[in-house]
N, C-alpha and C positions, 0 to 999 in steps of 0.2 A: 626532445621528447617525442615518440611516435603518437600518429593520429590514427584511428580507424571511426570512419563514421558511418552513420547507414540512414538511408534514404530510403523513403518508401513511393512507390507511384500506382497510380489508377484508380487506387479506391483505398479510403479508411479502415482501418481496424483488420489489417494483414498479420498482425504483431511483429510490429519493429521494435516495439520494448522485449518482449522475450527473446526477439533473435541479437537486441542490442547484449540483455543480460548473457545470454548463455555463450556470445562469443566473449563476452568479457570473462565467463567460469572457465572456458576453455587455457585464454591466455594466461589466465591466473595459477590454471592445473600446469603449464608449463614453467609456472617460476617468477613470472614477472606481478611488478604490484600495478595494479589499475583503477582508475576511477571513472566515473563517468558523469556526462553532462546530458541534460534534456534542454533541446530548445524548442519550445512552444512559442508560435509564430503570434497568437493572438497580444492585443494590447490591452488587456487586465496586466497590473503588476504583478499578479500572483492568481492561483486559481480561487483563493480564500472566496472570495464573492461569487462563485460560480454553483448553480444549479447541479446537485448529482444527478437528478434528472438526466443530464445532458451530458455532463462529463465526466462523470463516476466519482467517486472519493477524491477528497482534498487527503492528501497525504501532509501529515507534518511532522517534520523535520527537527533535531534534534534542535536547532539554532532558533526552532521557532516557526522557520520558513513554510510556507503552505503551497503545496506542490499539486503537479501532475501525480498520479498514481506509477507512473512506469518509474518516479524514481525509488518506491516502494519497492517495487521490481529488483532496483537494482542494486538494494542495501540487502537484502532478501536473498538472491540469488549469489552477491559476492562477499555477505557479511560484512560488510562498510559501512561506515558512517559518515553521512551529507550532510552538504549546508547548502542554503537558500543560495550560495551562488554556484552551487551544481545544478541551479534550475535558471536557464537564461530566457524571460519572455523581450517580447516588442516593447512593452509596457516598460520592464527594465531600466531597455537598451536608449529609447527614448526619452523617459526620464533624467538618465543620465547624462546624454547628449545637452538636452535643455538646460541642467544645470551648469553645464558646463560654461554653453555659451551666455551665461546671465553673469557667470561670474568673470567673463572675459576671455578663458579659454582659447578662443577661437578669433580675437579681436581683429577687425581689420577682413575678415572672409567671408565669405557667403557658406553659409551651414548647409551643407545638403548630404544625401543618401551616401552617394559617394563621394569622398572618402571618410567623411565622418563620423557617421552610422556602420560602414563597413570595419572601418579602423577600430570602432568600438569595439564589437564582436569579437573580432578577432585579438582587443589585448584582455577583455573578458576569456575567453577560453584559455588562451597561454599563461594568462592568472592563476586560473584555477588546475591549470593542469602543470604546475610546474615540476611538484614533487615526484609522483607518479614513473613510472617507465612508458607505460601508454593509456592513452584518453581515449574512450570510446563516446564519441559524439551519434546522439538521437536525434534526429531533424525531424519536429515533428510535423503533421501534415501529410500534405499528396505533392508532388513535386510539380511546379506550373502552377499552384496555387496562389494569387496576387500578395499574401499574406507572407507568402517566406521568401519571397525573392532577394530583400537583401541579406539574410542568410544565406540563400543558394550563391551570392555573389560573395561574399564574406567568405566563406568556405574556399570557393574558388579560389579567392586571391591567396589564402591560407595553403592550399595545396602548393602554390608555388614560393611561397615563403620560407617553409619550413620540410619540404621536401619528401619524409618520411611519412608518406596519408594513403593509406590505404579506405576505399570508397566500397562497401557494400550497399547494392540495390534490391529492396525486397518490393518483389511483384509479384499479382498472380496468375498462376498458369491453369484457366478455368477448364473442362468438359461441357461440351454443351453434347445434350443424350440425344437430340436429332442424330448428332455425325458422330461421339463414343470416342472422338481423341482430344488428346490435349492441344490446345490452341495455344501460340506461342507470342500472335498480333497484340495483343496488351502489353506483355513485356516491351517487344521491339518499337512501338509508339512509347511507352514511359522511358527509355532507355534512350530515343529520339529527343525527348523534350529535355531531359537531362542534361543529353551533350549541345542543345541549343541554348543553356543557360551558363554553357562553361565548364561544369564536370563531366568526366567520363567514368563509370564504373570500372571496376579491378576484379570486383566477383558479382556474379547476381546469387540474390537468394530467392529459389522460385518457389511461391505457397500454391498448392495443392490438395487436393481429398486425398490424392495416391500416388506413390513414388512418382516419380517425373523420367517417365521414358527415354529411351535410347537416341530417338530420334529429335526427340523434342530438345533433348539436351546438347544434341550436334547442332540443330538448326539454332538456336539460341547462341551460341557461344561463336558461329559465321556471323550471325545479321547483327550482334551486338559487340562483336569486335573484343572476346575474351577467351580464354583456351577452357577446355572441356571440363577439364578440374575445375576450374574456379565457378561453373554452375553448380550450384548445390541446391539439391530436395528438400524444402524444408515442408514437406508432408505432415497432414495429422495424425496428433500421436495422444487423439483422446485426451482426456482428463489429466495426463499426465505430463507436466509441460517442466519435469525433469529429466524426462528424455530427451528434451530438444538438444543441450550439449552434446549428450550422447551418440544422438541422433548425427550433430555438427563432426564429433569428432571422428566418427566411421568413414566421413567422407571428406578427412583428411582436410579439413577449412583451417585449421590452425596451421598446416605447411601454407595453404594459399595464402593467407592472413601474412605469416613470417616471410614470406616469400620478397611479397610488396615491401614488407616495412625496412627489410634485410638486418634482419634478426635471426641468428642462430641459438636456439635453447632447448631444453630438451624436451621430449616427448609428453605432452601432458597425463597426468597421473588423476583418474577420475575413479579412483577405486571407492571411496565413502560415497560420492555421490552417485555411482552405479548401483552400491547396495543400498541404498537410500529408495531408488526408481525401483529397486527389481523389489524393494519391501511392500513399496506402495502398491504394485497390479497384484501381489500376493495376497493380499489383506482380505479378508472373506468375512468375519465376525464384525456387524454393522454396529456403531452407536448414532442414535437418533436426533440431533437438535434440532429444536424448533427456532428460527431465526426469526423475531417478531420486528417488523422495519414499516418505514413508512413513505421510503423511497422504493417503490413498486408499482409502474403503473398499471390499470385495465386490463391492457392485450397483454404486458411482458414485463417479464421480474427483471429488476435494473438491478443483476448481482454487483456489476461494477462499483454501486456505490456503496458495497460494503465488502469491496475486493478486498482489503486487509483481515477483515475481520475472519471471512471465510478463510484465507490463507492459514492464520492461527488457529482455527480450530483442526484444519489439515494437518499442522506440524505436530498439535498437542495427540489427535489422533494414532497417525502414523509411529509414535513416540509410544504409544501404549498399545500399538498393535491390533488397533481400531479400524473398521473403515467407515468412515464417516458419510452419514446420511444426512443432507439439510435438509425440512422442512422449510421451504419459504413462505412465511406469515404477513401478509397485509396486514399492519395494524389496527385500521379502518376495518379489517372484516368483522374484530372484537368487539367492535363499538354496540352491537345489539345485545351483549350484555351475557353470552354465551363463549365458550371457550372449544368448541368441537373440533379447531382446526389445532388447538395444542394435545389430542388425544394422540398418546401413544408413542408422543417424548422422552423421550430418556433423558433429556435436560433442557432448558429455555434460556436463550440468549437474549436482551433486549439493548440493541447498540444504541448509539447516538443520534442525534436529530436536532431540527431548529424547529419551531412554531408550532402550532397547537393540534394541527390535522395529526391523527391518527393518537396522540394520546391517551385519551380514555382506552383506546385498545392496549396497549404498552399496561397501564396501568390494571387493567383486567388480568394481562399475562403475569404479572409480579403477584399478584390476589391468586391467583391460579398456583402458581409456584409454590408460595408461601403455603396454603392452606393445605396443598397437595404434597407437601415434602418433596417435589422436583428440584432437582438440583438449578438454579439460578443464580446465572450472571448479568446484573446489570453495567451499560458501560457510560459515562457520562450522564445522557440523559435517561439512560436506564437505570441508574444509581437514584437517582432523584426521582422517578416515579415509584421506586421500593419506598423510598422514604415519602411519599405523601401518600401511598396506598396503606403504609403500614399506620397512617397517622389518621385516616379515615375510619380504617377497621379496627385499628385496635384502641387509640385513644377515643372516648366516646364522644367527649365534647369537641372533635376536629372532622367532624363529617365533611364540612366546607372546604378543608385543608387543598392547600393548590400552590404553584409555583405563581408570581408574580409574572411571569412570561405569560402565561395562559391567561390569569386573571389578576388584574393589576389592584382590585378593590377587597381582593380576598381577605378575609379576619384573621386568617390563619397561615401566613405568607410561610411556609417550609422552606421554600425554593426561593430565594431572594436575589437582586444583581449584584453583581461584585461591585462593591463601592468606587474602585479604582476606572469601570469600564466606562468606556464614551456612547453618552447616547445619541450623537450627530454623526458619526464616520463607524462605518462595520469592517471595512478592510485591515486587517491586521491591527487589530485592536483588542480582543480577545485575549485570556491567560494562555500564552501559547510557548510550544516549546517543553526543554525540561525541566521539571520541578523535582524536589524532596520531599519527601515523603516520609514521616520518623512514625515509628508503632509506639503506642501508648498502651498496650495490655501487655499481660505476660501470663497469662493463660490460655497462650494460643501454641498451635503447632509451627512449623514452619515449612515449606515445601522447597525450600531452596535453602538450608541453613541458617544459623543463628543470626543474624543481620539485626541491625536495629533502625534503619534506613534502605531507600530504594530509588531511586531515579525515574522518572517516566515521564513521556510527554504528554502535553495535557492541550487541550483545545475547546476552553467554554469563556462564558460571562457571565453563568450563573450559578450559586451554589448552594449548600444545605444551610439554613438561617441559623446560625449560630448561639443566636438565643433559645434556641429551641433543645440542641443537643440534651441537655440536665433531663429532661422529659421524655426524650425518649430512650435513651440509656436506661433509666430506672424501669421502663417498660417492656425492655430484653432490647433492643435495637442498638449494639454497640459501634461506637467509631472508633474503631483499631488503627486508623491512619492517619496523620492529621500533616499539616506544615509545618515549619521552623515554630510558627507563632502560637501552634495546639487551637488556634482559632477558624483556621479553615477545614471542614470535612474530607477526607480523599479516600477511605476507604471504610465501608459500612458492613457488617455480618449482622445477622439472626443466631441468636442463641437454640436450642433444640431445635435446630434444625440440619439437614444431612449438609448442605451448601449451601447457604443463600449469601452471596456476596455481591455490592456493591460498590463501585472503583470510577472516581472523579475523573481517573485519568485516562488512558487508550493505550490498554497494554499491547493493543494488536501490531504497533507502530513499531515495537524492538524485537517481535518474535521473529524467528529463524529457525530454515529447515535446519534440525538435529538441535535448535536451541530453544525448544516451545518456550512460551509465555508462561510463567507459571501460574498465575491466573487461571488461562484457559487449560491448561493442565489438569489444575483443582477441577472445574467443570466437569471438562470432559473423563478423567478417571471416577469421579461421584456418579456420574452418569452410568458408568461400566462397571460398578462396585467396585474399583480400585482405589477409591481414595485413600483407604486406611495404609492399605500396602505400600502407596506412595509416599504418606506421609513418613510412614516407620524409615523408607528406603532413603528418605532425604536427610535421618539421621548418622546414615553410616558413609562410608568412606567414598564409594563410589554410587550415586544412586541410578545412573544410564543418561543423566542430566549434568550438561555443563555447569556449574554454576555461575553466574553472573549477579547483576545488580537488579534484577525482576523481580515485582512484587510476588510473593508467595505465604502472604501473613492468613491461615484459616481458625477462627476461633471454633474451639468446640467444647460446651461448656455441658 
């Protein structure tokens, strides 16, 4: 097994996740089998209980693991399916060590960080990485942080244990406006810190606003003891992160990595990747989607809270040859009863969320889309608010309809707590991971072929009240997708509307570049007037999309 480790120094937010994913793409293009591991040094078991304001979205894996959003980067870039074992946290390691201690695995010994914790880290890595050719490991945080010290020590030991070990260090090369030149000292100090902890970089990936100057490259090579060919410029590429693997390829980054790993493979084939990146840059005709969310601060929009949603919109837009424009609408801004912020949107998307803050604004967004026949997609909570809004507006005896999450005493509970959920523990107790949805109506078109069921990833603890389903369907709100029991509602669709769909699952987690989620494709196609042609293409031999087990049922009445 060969290992590529990506660390970061100086400050956070340098793009270690994109760098790791891009290196993986490059090695994959050389014909190698690649997997990824993300190390998060926090004490939490997983990211499930963290605030999206602080940490960004929680990415849900196929097996139900709740992980850092970088796992989503890996899955999208490499088109792989990872598990919760691909995300290592201090909490997971400490829990495993303590469970072993209680069982007597270390009987007679004093349990210590070295060797017991560091051995557990190495064993975990080698267990996960045993099958592919190369494992790319991203160490979260910044080198020198107290939290990451056990992991740095474990990686240093691993480098001696396995031999084929390439370390890429990502660091910032700033330009001071008063001086006007690229400054290398932050990277020099960062490498010095790394060396003091027992690791030495083989490759430097230098983040900067503009391409790395020759003098800066030579200075870094000399002071950090690497060859000039191993100093890579990771300068800004704008919004098109698909350019990063190409940027690395053009600097022969693969040769630098393969040289350290003692591998001799073919040159990377990035034709398809390059074509997609060039298409992205060439798109002109816009499609405007209003994303109504609650995790948006007063001073800035936290796009990381909806990272996979934005990427899924992008995948669908590029596939339909449209330039995506997202209007970020804080749900609380709509609570004054108006929908001015939604004016001009071609489509409206209401993503998931927890808690009652901003919910009335999301309900108003669903109402605005329904009444004005604007294409609408509701995900998780976005589906639930669509059901609540329909009950309040259409079913005249349910003006007080609500979810028991927001009003435990409501007389018309349209959305209720799932019976198997825990009311005492929140970590890892939701309905998580891949679950099967069966289609229950035959009078529909299918975006991806005539399938009877699909598997999508879930993350919720509330659901549509099954006792009210018959009443909703009599009024025209159809539940076209349900679980295997038929009692849990998975997809809701409104007749006599161009596109009004809610899904209880999270289709954004399975969307890929070149393989967009059918649900997102439906929204974007409806928003730009292409839904009919996309639906017609779906019944042909080739529709430009790869057939997958993604959802794509759209009721047409």
